[in-house]
ZAMARGU-4260 file (C-alpha; in steps of 0.2 Angstrom, whole numbers, plus 5000, padded with zeros to 4 digits):
<rodrens>
0) 4988/4890/5019 | 5003/4893/5031 | 5001/4909/5042 | 5019/4912/5048 | 5037/4912/5040
5) 5041/4898/5052 | 5028/4887/5045 | 5033/4891/5027 | 5051/4886/5030 | 5048/4871/5041
10) 5039/4861/5028 | 5053/4856/5016 | 5066/4842/5016 | 5082/4844/5026 | 5093/4840/5012
15) 5085/4852/4999 | 5096/4867/4995 | 5089/4884/5000 | 5101/4899/4997 | 5117/4901/4987
20) 5129/4915/4983 | 5145/4918/4972 | 5160/4910/4981 | 5151/4902/4995 | 5144/4884/4998
25) 5125/4881/4997 | 5114/4882/5013 | 5101/4868/5014 | 5084/4870/5022 | 5091/4860/5037
30) 5104/4874/5038 | 5092/4888/5037 | 5081/4880/5050 | 5096/4878/5061 | 5100/4897/5058
35) 5083/4902/5063 | 5085/4893/5080 | 5102/4900/5083 | 5096/4918/5078 | 5081/4917/5090
40) 5092/4911/5104 | 5105/4925/5101 | 5092/4938/5100 | 5084/4932/5117 | 5101/4932/5125
45) 5104/4950/5119 | 5087/4955/5127 | 5077/4956/5111 | 5059/4949/5112 | 5046/4944/5100
50) 5038/4961/5099 | 5055/4971/5097 | 5060/4979/5081 | 5077/4974/5073 | 5084/4985/5059
55) 5094/4976/5046 | 5107/4986/5036 | 5116/4974/5025 | 5123/4974/5008 | 5113/4963/4995
60) 5117/4945/4996 | 5113/4928/5005 | 5116/4935/5022 | 5103/4949/5020 | 5090/4936/5013
65) 5093/4924/5028 | 5094/4938/5041 | 5077/4943/5036 | 5069/4926/5036 | 5077/4920/5052
70) 5075/4937/5062 | 5057/4938/5056 | 5054/4921/5065 | 5059/4928/5082 | 5056/4947/5081
75) 5050/4961/5069 | 5062/4965/5055 | 5065/4983/5048 | 5077/4982/5033 | 5084/4998/5028
80) 5093/5005/5012 | 5112/5003/5016 | 5115/5019/5005 | 5106/5031/5017 | 5116/5045/5025
85) 5118/5046/5044 | 5104/5058/5047 | 5092/5047/5036 | 5097/5032/5047 | 5094/5042/5063
90) 5077/5047/5056 | 5071/5030/5051 | 5078/5021/5066 | 5070/5033/5078 | 5053/5033/5068
95) 5052/5014/5068 | 5056/5013/5086 | 5070/5000/5083 | 5078/4992/5098 | 5093/4984/5089
100) 5102/4984/5073 | 5111/4971/5063 | 5127/4976/5054 | 5141/4966/5046 | 5155/4964/5058
105) 5167/4974/5047 | 5155/4988/5043 | 5160/5005/5050 | 5148/5017/5041 | 5134/5029/5045
110) 5121/5016/5051 | 5133/5011/5065 | 5136/5029/5070 | 5117/5033/5070 | 5113/5017/5080
115) 5127/5021/5093 | 5121/5039/5095 | 5103/5033/5098 | 5109/5019/5110 | 5102/5004/5100
120) 5109/4987/5103 | 5122/4984/5090 | 5123/4966/5083 | 5137/4961/5073 | 5134/4948/5059
125) 5149/4936/5056 | 5147/4926/5040 | 5153/4908/5038 | 5158/4899/5022 | 5140/4894/5018
130) 5129/4906/5009 | 5117/4915/5022 | 5125/4906/5037 | 5131/4918/5051 | 5133/4921/5069
135) 5128/4936/5079 | 5139/4945/5092 | 5132/4958/5104 | 5133/4965/5121 | 5127/4955/5137
140) 5109/4959/5142 | 5095/4953/5152 | 5088/4938/5143 | 5071/4941/5135 | 5057/4929/5136
145) 5057/4916/5123 | 5040/4918/5115 | 5037/4913/5097 | 5028/4926/5086 | 5011/4922/5080
150) 5002/4925/5064 | 4996/4942/5071 | 5013/4948/5076 | 5022/4960/5064 | 5035/4951/5054
155) 5041/4966/5043 | 5040/4984/5044 | 5043/4996/5030 | 5041/5014/5026 | 5032/5019/5010
160) 5040/5031/4998 | 5028/5044/4991 | 5023/5062/4989 | 5021/5066/5007 | 5036/5074/5016
165) 5035/5061/5030 | 5034/5043/5024 | 5021/5032/5031 | 5025/5016/5041 | 5018/5000/5035
170) 5017/4985/5047 | 5015/4968/5038 | 5010/4954/5050 | 5016/4936/5049 | 5000/4931/5040
175) 5001/4945/5027 | 5019/4940/5022 | 5015/4921/5022 | 4999/4924/5012 | 5008/4935/4999
180) 5022/4923/4997 | 5010/4908/4994 | 5000/4919/4982 | 5016/4922/4972 | 5022/4904/4972
185) 5004/4898/4966 | 5003/4912/4952 | 5020/4906/4945 | 5018/4887/4949 | 5034/4887/4959
190) 5040/4870/4964 | 5056/4863/4973 | 5064/4862/4957 | 5064/4881/4953 | 5078/4892/4957
195) 5077/4911/4957 | 5091/4922/4953 | 5089/4937/4964 | 5095/4954/4958 | 5082/4965/4968
200) 5087/4975/4983 | 5083/4966/4998 | 5077/4981/5008 | 5062/4982/4996 | 5046/4972/4997
205) 5048/4965/4979 | 5064/4956/4983 | 5060/4951/5001 | 5043/4943/4996 | 5043/4939/4978
210) 5060/4933/4977 | 5065/4927/4994 | 5049/4922/5003 | 5040/4915/4988 | 5055/4904/4985
215) 5054/4897/5002 | 5035/4895/5001 | 5039/4883/4987 | 5054/4874/4994 | 5064/4880/4979
220) 5081/4889/4980 | 5087/4906/4978 | 5104/4912/4972 | 5108/4929/4979 | 5119/4941/4969
225) 5127/4956/4977 | 5115/4968/4968 | 5109/4971/4950 | 5123/4973/4938 | 5119/4972/4919
230) 5138/4968/4916 | 5138/4952/4926 | 5120/4947/4924 | 5124/4933/4911 | 5139/4926/4921
235) 5128/4925/4936 | 5115/4916/4925 | 5128/4903/4920 | 5134/4901/4938 | 5117/4900/4946
240) 5107/4891/4932 | 5091/4898/4938 | 5073/4894/4931 | 5067/4912/4934 | 5071/4929/4940
245) 5061/4945/4945 | 5065/4963/4942 | 5059/4980/4939 | 5057/4986/4920 | 5073/4997/4920
250) 5083/4981/4925 | 5075/4971/4911 | 5079/4985/4899 | 5097/4985/4904 | 5098/4966/4903
255) 5090/4967/4885 | 5104/4979/4880 | 5117/4965/4883 | 5107/4950/4878 | 5113/4950/4860
260) 5131/4946/4865 | 5125/4933/4877 | 5114/4922/4866 | 5125/4907/4871 | 5120/4909/4889
265) 5102/4911/4885 | 5102/4895/4875 | 5112/4886/4889 | 5101/4891/4904 | 5083/4891/4898
270) 5072/4901/4909 | 5054/4894/4913 | 5048/4912/4914 | 5053/4930/4918 | 5044/4941/4931
275) 5042/4960/4931 | 5034/4971/4944 | 5035/4987/4954 | 5032/4998/4939 | 5023/4997/4922
280) 5032/4986/4910 | 5031/4994/4892 | 5022/4982/4880 | 5037/4984/4868 | 5049/4978/4882
285) 5038/4963/4886 | 5038/4957/4868 | 5056/4960/4866 | 5060/4950/4882 | 5048/4936/4877
290) 5057/4935/4860 | 5075/4936/4867 | 5072/4923/4881 | 5059/4912/4872 | 5050/4912/4889
295) 5034/4920/4896 | 5036/4937/4903 | 5025/4938/4918 | 5020/4956/4923 | 5013/4957/4941
300) 5006/4972/4951 | 5012/4975/4969 | 5014/4987/4982 | 5021/4987/5000 | 5003/4989/5008
305) 4998/4972/5000 | 5014/4963/5005 | 5018/4965/4987 | 5007/4955/4975 | 4989/4960/4970
310) 4988/4955/4952 | 4998/4944/4940 | 4997/4939/4922 | 4994/4920/4921 | 5008/4908/4915
315) 4998/4902/4900 | 4992/4920/4894 | 5000/4936/4895 | 4993/4953/4889 | 5006/4966/4885
320) 5001/4982/4894 | 4991/4973/4907 | 4996/4969/4925 | 4985/4953/4924 | 4971/4946/4934
325) 4968/4946/4953 | 4981/4935/4961 | 4978/4933/4979 | 4968/4948/4986 | 4951/4953/4979
330) 4953/4967/4967 | 4940/4980/4962 | 4937/4997/4955 | 4931/5010/4967 | 4924/5028/4966
335) 4939/5040/4967 | 4931/5050/4981 | 4916/5041/4988 | 4918/5025/4998 | 4910/5012/4986
340) 4914/5000/4972 | 4908/5006/4955 | 4916/4996/4941 | 4922/5005/4925 | 4937/5016/4927
345) 4942/5022/4944 | 4953/5019/4959 | 4960/5001/4961 | 4956/4994/4978 | 4960/4978/4986
350) 4954/4967/5001 | 4962/4951/5007 | 4974/4942/5020 | 4990/4949/5012 | 4984/4967/5015
355) 4992/4977/5030 | 4979/4980/5044 | 4984/4999/5043 | 4997/5012/5044 | 5005/5014/5061
360) 5001/5029/5071 | 4993/5038/5057 | 4974/5038/5059 | 4972/5052/5045 | 4981/5041/5032
365) 4970/5026/5038 | 4954/5036/5036 | 4959/5042/5019 | 4966/5025/5012 | 4955/5012/5020
370) 4936/5010/5019 | 4922/4997/5023 | 4910/4992/5010 | 4897/4978/5010 | 4906/4969/5024
375) 4924/4970/5017 | 4938/4982/5021 | 4946/4989/5006 | 4963/4998/5003 | 4964/5012/4991
380) 4980/5009/4980 | 4981/5027/4973 | 4981/5019/4955 | 4968/5022/4942 | 4963/5008/4931
385) 4949/4997/4923 | 4946/4978/4920 | 4944/4972/4902 | 4931/4959/4897 | 4943/4945/4902
390) 4946/4951/4919 | 4964/4958/4916 | 4968/4974/4924 | 4975/4989/4914 | 4982/5003/4924
395) 4980/5021/4918 | 4993/5028/4930 | 4995/5034/4948 | 4981/5046/4952 | 4994/5059/4958
400) 5003/5057/4942 | 4989/5059/4930 | 4993/5075/4921 | 4980/5089/4921 | 4983/5100/4907
405) 4970/5114/4908 | 4956/5101/4913 | 4962/5088/4900 | 4967/5072/4910 | 4982/5063/4902
410) 4989/5046/4907 | 5008/5047/4907 | 5008/5028/4904 | 4998/5030/4888 | 5011/5043/4881
415) 5025/5031/4887 | 5017/5018/4876 | 5016/5028/4860 | 5034/5035/4862 | 5041/5018/4865
420) 5036/5013/4848 | 5048/5026/4841 | 5062/5016/4833 | 5076/5026/4841 | 5069/5026/4859
425) 5076/5014/4872 | 5068/5021/4887 | 5056/5035/4891 | 5047/5042/4906 | 5032/5055/4904
430) 5029/5067/4918 | 5020/5084/4922 | 5029/5100/4919 | 5022/5115/4929 | 5014/5128/4917
435) 5008/5145/4922 | 4992/5145/4913 | 4987/5127/4910 | 4993/5121/4927 | 5003/5107/4920
440) 5010/5102/4903 | 5016/5086/4896 | 5035/5082/4896 | 5045/5067/4893 | 5063/5061/4896
445) 5070/5049/4883 | 5086/5038/4882 | 5090/5033/4864 | 5096/5016/4858 | 5114/5014/4855
450) 5119/5021/4838 | 5103/5029/4835 | 5099/5048/4833 | 5083/5058/4835 | 5079/5076/4839
455) 5066/5083/4851 | 5057/5089/4835 | 5056/5072/4827 | 5050/5064/4842 | 5036/5076/4845
460) 5031/5075/4826 | 5031/5056/4828 | 5019/5058/4844 | 5008/5070/4835 | 5004/5058/4821
465) 4998/5045/4834 | 4989/5055/4848 | 4978/5070/4851 | 4988/5086/4851 | 4985/5090/4870
470) 4994/5073/4874 | 5009/5077/4864 | 5024/5081/4875 | 5029/5100/4873 | 5046/5096/4879
475) 5056/5080/4876 | 5073/5079/4885 | 5085/5067/4877 | 5097/5060/4891 | 5111/5047/4893
480) 5102/5040/4908 | 5085/5044/4917 | 5086/5047/4936 | 5080/5032/4946 | 5075/5029/4964
485) 5084/5017/4976 | 5075/5002/4969 | 5078/5006/4951 | 5061/5014/4947 | 5059/5030/4937
490) 5049/5042/4947 | 5037/5054/4938 | 5033/5065/4952 | 5047/5078/4955 | 5055/5073/4938
495) 5053/5091/4932 | 5063/5098/4947 | 5076/5084/4946 | 5080/5089/4928 | 5081/5107/4932
500) 5066/5112/4921 | 5056/5128/4924 | 5038/5132/4920 | 5034/5135/4902 | 5031/5154/4897
</rodrens>
């Protein structure tokens, strides 16, 4: 098992292609290794050492992918969402303790203004004609000591999104990222002949580890789009000729909506498999994807604190509605309050080499989310679930998202599953609606299929025939589009507020 990103990338033939992008030449592994050397030399020249933190604010594409894997071999990377406003950049840059920031040379947006006000070293990325190849320009400084990061140094630092007002900082060590990349490559049986079509944002753990790092662990290649766009997905497939792609469920659903008119591309570019992660994939969508692409649909379960992957459906057996079997770390069920492993239904916990050592400067969160039991350190995922007889994990939902209707506990995932069987529903998200007497009531937002009609009343009647009365949504809001977060996920918590709903009388 390799323990650093340097080791992952250094094991492949020079001539093998590594990174592509529309309109640019392919970059080989020799080119990628050369980039890592020149980036390290540039960073040291600009006074940035192995322990220093370098924020990266770049649009999706090959430069972002190679900036991550090359800078992470010389310092700590801190990718940030390019769509933040100036005050958000200021908060994250200061909170992370960034020493430098990498920006495209022609970028003049809020990240540059925030970095200059904070006095960060601003490094300008200048692309070449090859995908992922660039030079860095910056101010003269005292040269930093040229030390190579070890497996115990931080490779990647990210903030978690969540329900707290202040996001937690997750440091992922070189060995955490390397372990997860190799776990994913093994789960998917990736080889040097595989090519990933990347549509995931590269400021997010899913894209950085499942698409980019797992590809480099296997010696395969990655074709980096400029971000997800259902309108050009199939033309990107034709151009890149991938063997697989990984995406969140909302992206898969958008791809399905355009699959019918692109049957020729699907036949011409056969995928070995499709991967889904970062949110629950409705069983109906998994089956539709499988039928449309005639390829296995591999649902995986990941989160930032695990350097992404925890469970994965095997290539030779997928269970719709399940996130698969343990795929890297040890996965168990713990008591939701007491620090012990219990089995049955409870909180999903993990232990293994891909798991962060702990949140940064947050002893209270570490006390709450990590515990020792029988000689192992376990991380509480915040998800509720149970293993079936075959060892496949089925999630009930986020513990904070479970709807408590007057003492009755309702899984939003279960309601989603029933509503997705409605012939007119394309997409749905079930969430808690505040209620004066019950505390919470069940509500759902739905997007209808093109050309279909359905009323709130008919959808509620459909649900009432298939589940207990207390689980039936009291409100069904029919929308053209459900609000999503920056990574394309639908967020249940706060949905009632986002939609302007008030507590029922």
